[in-house]
TORKOL-4160 file (C-alpha; in steps of 0.2 Angstrom, whole numbers, padded with zeros to 4 digits, m for minus):
247
<pt num="1" X="m0062" Y="m0170" Z="m0023"/>
<pt num="2" X="m0074" Y="m0158" Z="m0015"/>
<pt num="3" X="m0089" Y="m0149" Z="m0022"/>
<pt num="4" X="m0087" Y="m0132" Z="m0014"/>
<pt num="5" X="m0103" Y="m0125" Z="m0007"/>
<pt num="6" X="m0103" Y="m0106" Z="m0005"/>
<pt num="7" X="m0115" Y="m0097" Z="0006"/>
<pt num="8" X="m0131" Y="m0089" Z="m0001"/>
<pt num="9" X="m0130" Y="m0071" Z="m0005"/>
<pt num="10" X="m0141" Y="m0058" Z="m0013"/>
<pt num="11" X="m0136" Y="m0045" Z="m0026"/>
<pt num="12" X="m0141" Y="m0034" Z="m0040"/>
<pt num="13" X="m0142" Y="m0041" Z="m0057"/>
<pt num="14" X="m0125" Y="m0034" Z="m0063"/>
<pt num="15" X="m0117" Y="m0040" Z="m0046"/>
<pt num="16" X="m0124" Y="m0057" Z="m0048"/>
<pt num="17" X="m0118" Y="m0059" Z="m0065"/>
<pt num="18" X="m0100" Y="m0052" Z="m0061"/>
<pt num="19" X="m0098" Y="m0064" Z="m0046"/>
<pt num="20" X="m0103" Y="m0079" Z="m0057"/>
<pt num="21" X="m0091" Y="m0075" Z="m0070"/>
<pt num="22" X="m0077" Y="m0072" Z="m0057"/>
<pt num="23" X="m0080" Y="m0089" Z="m0049"/>
<pt num="24" X="m0075" Y="m0096" Z="m0066"/>
<pt num="25" X="m0061" Y="m0084" Z="m0070"/>
<pt num="26" X="m0052" Y="m0084" Z="m0053"/>
<pt num="27" X="m0049" Y="m0102" Z="m0047"/>
<pt num="28" X="m0037" Y="m0105" Z="m0033"/>
<pt num="29" X="m0022" Y="m0117" Z="m0036"/>
<pt num="30" X="m0032" Y="m0132" Z="m0029"/>
<pt num="31" X="m0047" Y="m0132" Z="m0041"/>
<pt num="32" X="m0063" Y="m0140" Z="m0037"/>
<pt num="33" X="m0081" Y="m0138" Z="m0043"/>
<pt num="34" X="m0090" Y="m0123" Z="m0035"/>
<pt num="35" X="m0109" Y="m0121" Z="m0032"/>
<pt num="36" X="m0119" Y="m0106" Z="m0026"/>
<pt num="37" X="m0137" Y="m0102" Z="m0024"/>
<pt num="38" X="m0141" Y="m0084" Z="m0024"/>
<pt num="39" X="m0155" Y="m0071" Z="m0023"/>
<pt num="40" X="m0160" Y="m0054" Z="m0030"/>
<pt num="41" X="m0160" Y="m0038" Z="m0021"/>
<pt num="42" X="m0174" Y="m0031" Z="m0033"/>
<pt num="43" X="m0185" Y="m0039" Z="m0047"/>
<pt num="44" X="m0173" Y="m0043" Z="m0061"/>
<pt num="45" X="m0172" Y="m0050" Z="m0079"/>
<pt num="46" X="m0157" Y="m0057" Z="m0087"/>
<pt num="47" X="m0154" Y="m0061" Z="m0105"/>
<pt num="48" X="m0141" Y="m0071" Z="m0115"/>
<pt num="49" X="m0125" Y="m0063" Z="m0121"/>
<pt num="50" X="m0129" Y="m0065" Z="m0140"/>
<pt num="51" X="m0147" Y="m0058" Z="m0138"/>
<pt num="52" X="m0153" Y="m0042" Z="m0147"/>
<pt num="53" X="m0158" Y="m0028" Z="m0135"/>
<pt num="54" X="m0172" Y="m0022" Z="m0146"/>
<pt num="55" X="m0180" Y="m0040" Z="m0145"/>
<pt num="56" X="m0178" Y="m0041" Z="m0126"/>
<pt num="57" X="m0186" Y="m0024" Z="m0123"/>
<pt num="58" X="m0201" Y="m0030" Z="m0133"/>
<pt num="59" X="m0204" Y="m0043" Z="m0121"/>
<pt num="60" X="m0201" Y="m0034" Z="m0104"/>
<pt num="61" X="m0217" Y="m0030" Z="m0093"/>
<pt num="62" X="m0223" Y="m0012" Z="m0095"/>
<pt num="63" X="m0224" Y="0000" Z="m0081"/>
<pt num="64" X="m0213" Y="m0010" Z="m0069"/>
<pt num="65" X="m0196" Y="m0006" Z="m0061"/>
<pt num="66" X="m0183" Y="m0020" Z="m0062"/>
<pt num="67" X="m0165" Y="m0023" Z="m0065"/>
<pt num="68" X="m0159" Y="m0029" Z="m0082"/>
<pt num="69" X="m0143" Y="m0037" Z="m0086"/>
<pt num="70" X="m0134" Y="m0046" Z="m0101"/>
<pt num="71" X="m0127" Y="m0062" Z="m0095"/>
<pt num="72" X="m0110" Y="m0069" Z="m0099"/>
<pt num="73" X="m0118" Y="m0085" Z="m0104"/>
<pt num="74" X="m0130" Y="m0088" Z="m0119"/>
<pt num="75" X="m0148" Y="m0092" Z="m0120"/>
<pt num="76" X="m0164" Y="m0081" Z="m0119"/>
<pt num="77" X="m0172" Y="m0069" Z="m0107"/>
<pt num="78" X="m0175" Y="m0076" Z="m0089"/>
<pt num="79" X="m0188" Y="m0069" Z="m0077"/>
<pt num="80" X="m0180" Y="m0069" Z="m0059"/>
<pt num="81" X="m0195" Y="m0062" Z="m0050"/>
<pt num="82" X="m0200" Y="m0079" Z="m0043"/>
<pt num="83" X="m0186" Y="m0091" Z="m0048"/>
<pt num="84" X="m0173" Y="m0101" Z="m0038"/>
<pt num="85" X="m0156" Y="m0097" Z="m0046"/>
<pt num="86" X="m0140" Y="m0105" Z="m0045"/>
<pt num="87" X="m0122" Y="m0106" Z="m0053"/>
<pt num="88" X="m0111" Y="m0121" Z="m0055"/>
<pt num="89" X="m0093" Y="m0119" Z="m0060"/>
<pt num="90" X="m0083" Y="m0135" Z="m0066"/>
<pt num="91" X="m0065" Y="m0133" Z="m0068"/>
<pt num="92" X="m0056" Y="m0137" Z="m0084"/>
<pt num="93" X="m0051" Y="m0155" Z="m0085"/>
<pt num="94" X="m0065" Y="m0162" Z="m0074"/>
<pt num="95" X="m0074" Y="m0177" Z="m0083"/>
<pt num="96" X="m0090" Y="m0167" Z="m0083"/>
<pt num="97" X="m0083" Y="m0152" Z="m0090"/>
<pt num="98" X="m0075" Y="m0162" Z="m0105"/>
<pt num="99" X="m0092" Y="m0168" Z="m0110"/>
<pt num="100" X="m0102" Y="m0161" Z="m0125"/>
<pt num="101" X="m0113" Y="m0146" Z="m0119"/>
<pt num="102" X="m0129" Y="m0156" Z="m0121"/>
<pt num="103" X="m0122" Y="m0170" Z="m0110"/>
<pt num="104" X="m0116" Y="m0159" Z="m0096"/>
<pt num="105" X="m0133" Y="m0150" Z="m0097"/>
<pt num="106" X="m0142" Y="m0167" Z="m0095"/>
<pt num="107" X="m0131" Y="m0172" Z="m0080"/>
<pt num="108" X="m0135" Y="m0157" Z="m0070"/>
<pt num="109" X="m0154" Y="m0157" Z="m0075"/>
<pt num="110" X="m0155" Y="m0176" Z="m0071"/>
<pt num="111" X="m0149" Y="m0171" Z="m0053"/>
<pt num="112" X="m0162" Y="m0157" Z="m0052"/>
<pt num="113" X="m0177" Y="m0167" Z="m0059"/>
<pt num="114" X="m0173" Y="m0181" Z="m0046"/>
<pt num="115" X="m0172" Y="m0169" Z="m0032"/>
<pt num="116" X="m0189" Y="m0162" Z="m0037"/>
<pt num="117" X="m0197" Y="m0180" Z="m0038"/>
<pt num="118" X="m0191" Y="m0183" Z="m0021"/>
<pt num="119" X="m0203" Y="m0169" Z="m0015"/>
<pt num="120" X="m0217" Y="m0176" Z="m0025"/>
<pt num="121" X="m0215" Y="m0165" Z="m0041"/>
<pt num="122" X="m0218" Y="m0175" Z="m0057"/>
<pt num="123" X="m0202" Y="m0168" Z="m0065"/>
<pt num="124" X="m0192" Y="m0176" Z="m0079"/>
<pt num="125" X="m0179" Y="m0171" Z="m0092"/>
<pt num="126" X="m0186" Y="m0169" Z="m0109"/>
<pt num="127" X="m0178" Y="m0181" Z="m0122"/>
<pt num="128" X="m0184" Y="m0171" Z="m0137"/>
<pt num="129" X="m0189" Y="m0153" Z="m0139"/>
<pt num="130" X="m0207" Y="m0147" Z="m0137"/>
<pt num="131" X="m0214" Y="m0130" Z="m0140"/>
<pt num="132" X="m0218" Y="m0120" Z="m0125"/>
<pt num="133" X="m0223" Y="m0102" Z="m0121"/>
<pt num="134" X="m0213" Y="m0099" Z="m0105"/>
<pt num="135" X="m0205" Y="m0083" Z="m0098"/>
<pt num="136" X="m0192" Y="m0093" Z="m0089"/>
<pt num="137" X="m0186" Y="m0101" Z="m0105"/>
<pt num="138" X="m0167" Y="m0101" Z="m0107"/>
<pt num="139" X="m0166" Y="m0109" Z="m0125"/>
<pt num="140" X="m0165" Y="m0099" Z="m0141"/>
<pt num="141" X="m0177" Y="m0107" Z="m0153"/>
<pt num="142" X="m0194" Y="m0099" Z="m0155"/>
<pt num="143" X="m0210" Y="m0106" Z="m0161"/>
<pt num="144" X="m0215" Y="m0101" Z="m0179"/>
<pt num="145" X="m0219" Y="m0082" Z="m0180"/>
<pt num="146" X="m0211" Y="m0077" Z="m0164"/>
<pt num="147" X="m0194" Y="m0067" Z="m0161"/>
<pt num="148" X="m0179" Y="m0078" Z="m0157"/>
<pt num="149" X="m0172" Y="m0079" Z="m0140"/>
<pt num="150" X="m0183" Y="m0069" Z="m0129"/>
<pt num="151" X="m0199" Y="m0076" Z="m0120"/>
<pt num="152" X="m0209" Y="m0086" Z="m0133"/>
<pt num="153" X="m0199" Y="m0101" Z="m0135"/>
<pt num="154" X="m0199" Y="m0120" Z="m0134"/>
<pt num="155" X="m0192" Y="m0132" Z="m0120"/>
<pt num="156" X="m0176" Y="m0139" Z="m0127"/>
<pt num="157" X="m0169" Y="m0156" Z="m0125"/>
<pt num="158" X="m0164" Y="m0160" Z="m0107"/>
<pt num="159" X="m0174" Y="m0145" Z="m0100"/>
<pt num="160" X="m0183" Y="m0150" Z="m0084"/>
<pt num="161" X="m0202" Y="m0151" Z="m0087"/>
<pt num="162" X="m0218" Y="m0157" Z="m0079"/>
<pt num="163" X="m0220" Y="m0175" Z="m0085"/>
<pt num="164" X="m0239" Y="m0173" Z="m0087"/>
<pt num="165" X="m0242" Y="m0155" Z="m0094"/>
<pt num="166" X="m0225" Y="m0153" Z="m0102"/>
<pt num="167" X="m0223" Y="m0136" Z="m0094"/>
<pt num="168" X="m0205" Y="m0130" Z="m0092"/>
<pt num="169" X="m0199" Y="m0130" Z="m0074"/>
<pt num="170" X="m0180" Y="m0127" Z="m0076"/>
<pt num="171" X="m0167" Y="m0122" Z="m0089"/>
<pt num="172" X="m0149" Y="m0116" Z="m0090"/>
<pt num="173" X="m0136" Y="m0108" Z="m0100"/>
<pt num="174" X="m0117" Y="m0112" Z="m0101"/>
<pt num="175" X="m0101" Y="m0103" Z="m0105"/>
<pt num="176" X="m0085" Y="m0113" Z="m0108"/>
<pt num="177" X="m0067" Y="m0105" Z="m0108"/>
<pt num="178" X="m0050" Y="m0110" Z="m0104"/>
<pt num="179" X="m0054" Y="m0110" Z="m0085"/>
<pt num="180" X="m0068" Y="m0122" Z="m0086"/>
<pt num="181" X="m0087" Y="m0122" Z="m0087"/>
<pt num="182" X="m0100" Y="m0109" Z="m0080"/>
<pt num="183" X="m0117" Y="m0116" Z="m0078"/>
<pt num="184" X="m0131" Y="m0103" Z="m0074"/>
<pt num="185" X="m0147" Y="m0111" Z="m0070"/>
<pt num="186" X="m0165" Y="m0106" Z="m0065"/>
<pt num="187" X="m0180" Y="m0115" Z="m0058"/>
<pt num="188" X="m0197" Y="m0106" Z="m0061"/>
<pt num="189" X="m0205" Y="m0109" Z="m0043"/>
<pt num="190" X="m0223" Y="m0108" Z="m0049"/>
<pt num="191" X="m0220" Y="m0122" Z="m0061"/>
<pt num="192" X="m0210" Y="m0132" Z="m0049"/>
<pt num="193" X="m0224" Y="m0133" Z="m0036"/>
<pt num="194" X="m0221" Y="m0116" Z="m0027"/>
<pt num="195" X="m0225" Y="m0117" Z="m0009"/>
<pt num="196" X="m0227" Y="m0136" Z="m0010"/>
<pt num="197" X="m0208" Y="m0137" Z="m0011"/>
<pt num="198" X="m0197" Y="m0136" Z="0004"/>
<pt num="199" X="m0183" Y="m0126" Z="m0004"/>
<pt num="200" X="m0171" Y="m0128" Z="0010"/>
<pt num="201" X="m0173" Y="m0147" Z="0009"/>
<pt num="202" X="m0172" Y="m0145" Z="m0010"/>
<pt num="203" X="m0155" Y="m0136" Z="m0009"/>
<pt num="204" X="m0148" Y="m0149" Z="0002"/>
<pt num="205" X="m0154" Y="m0163" Z="m0009"/>
<pt num="206" X="m0149" Y="m0155" Z="m0025"/>
<pt num="207" X="m0131" Y="m0152" Z="m0019"/>
<pt num="208" X="m0130" Y="m0170" Z="m0013"/>
<pt num="209" X="m0135" Y="m0176" Z="m0030"/>
<pt num="210" X="m0124" Y="m0164" Z="m0040"/>
<pt num="211" X="m0109" Y="m0170" Z="m0029"/>
<pt num="212" X="m0113" Y="m0188" Z="m0033"/>
<pt num="213" X="m0113" Y="m0183" Z="m0052"/>
<pt num="214" X="m0097" Y="m0175" Z="m0050"/>
<pt num="215" X="m0089" Y="m0188" Z="m0040"/>
<pt num="216" X="m0086" Y="m0176" Z="m0026"/>
<pt num="217" X="m0090" Y="m0173" Z="m0008"/>
<pt num="218" X="m0101" Y="m0157" Z="m0004"/>
<pt num="219" X="m0091" Y="m0146" Z="0008"/>
<pt num="220" X="m0097" Y="m0129" Z="0014"/>
<pt num="221" X="m0083" Y="m0117" Z="0009"/>
<pt num="222" X="m0079" Y="m0099" Z="0013"/>
<pt num="223" X="m0080" Y="m0086" Z="m0001"/>
<pt num="224" X="m0065" Y="m0084" Z="m0012"/>
<pt num="225" X="m0055" Y="m0068" Z="m0008"/>
<pt num="226" X="m0059" Y="m0059" Z="m0024"/>
<pt num="227" X="m0050" Y="m0042" Z="m0027"/>
<pt num="228" X="m0064" Y="m0029" Z="m0022"/>
<pt num="229" X="m0058" Y="m0018" Z="m0036"/>
<pt num="230" X="m0061" Y="m0032" Z="m0049"/>
<pt num="231" X="m0078" Y="m0036" Z="m0042"/>
<pt num="232" X="m0083" Y="m0018" Z="m0042"/>
<pt num="233" X="m0076" Y="m0015" Z="m0060"/>
<pt num="234" X="m0084" Y="m0030" Z="m0067"/>
<pt num="235" X="m0101" Y="m0025" Z="m0059"/>
<pt num="236" X="m0099" Y="m0008" Z="m0066"/>
<pt num="237" X="m0096" Y="m0015" Z="m0083"/>
<pt num="238" X="m0111" Y="m0026" Z="m0082"/>
<pt num="239" X="m0122" Y="m0012" Z="m0077"/>
<pt num="240" X="m0116" Y="0000" Z="m0090"/>
<pt num="241" X="m0127" Y="0004" Z="m0105"/>
<pt num="242" X="m0113" Y="m0001" Z="m0117"/>
<pt num="243" X="m0114" Y="m0019" Z="m0110"/>
<pt num="244" X="m0133" Y="m0021" Z="m0109"/>
<pt num="245" X="m0135" Y="m0013" Z="m0127"/>
<pt num="246" X="m0120" Y="m0020" Z="m0135"/>
<pt num="247" X="m0131" Y="m0030" Z="m0148"/>
């Protein structure tokens, strides 16, 4: 089995969310896990499918221009202005896809933490939840007195954190349907060492560790031939006010 590695692309927030979802929805007949790292054309924030837009808007920085989009996955608000973003799609029936959500989350984050440790970053996966104030948080449980699911939250079990300070480095959100599992992950670069990390080497090593966890060989793969009208239509849906403010 191969782990299909797609080339890096940058897009607007709605386009990035649309492509991630279509990678899950539109599998070829010969299914294989898919991975992509991607960038952002403009400063962006995304937030989980179930989040209330009023609470999200309370936490957005004032006086700045940025893209805002509701994700197809869960979780809270994510600041993408200085993160390293990726998506992993695992087809239905793969052993990792069949695991409980916490265990698939752990497997991916163990690979991520190991990759950071190889560059001298003291990263671990948390075995218990700890409270944390972190704009890159993807979980939904707030500390006492704070609104749920936005910025002021705790690092949850199997998030990647700094082993010494407990500061959160990486989190993710998942969506599971009849096609498989979509895993959208974000690494907050400042917490991960920033310029101290060779991000090209990080990607190469991370992909290798993910492939090992999936029992696959990492293989660069051309982009799927999505229907352009479908990509454009879903991007338009995700950028529409009705989608962003649906809750």
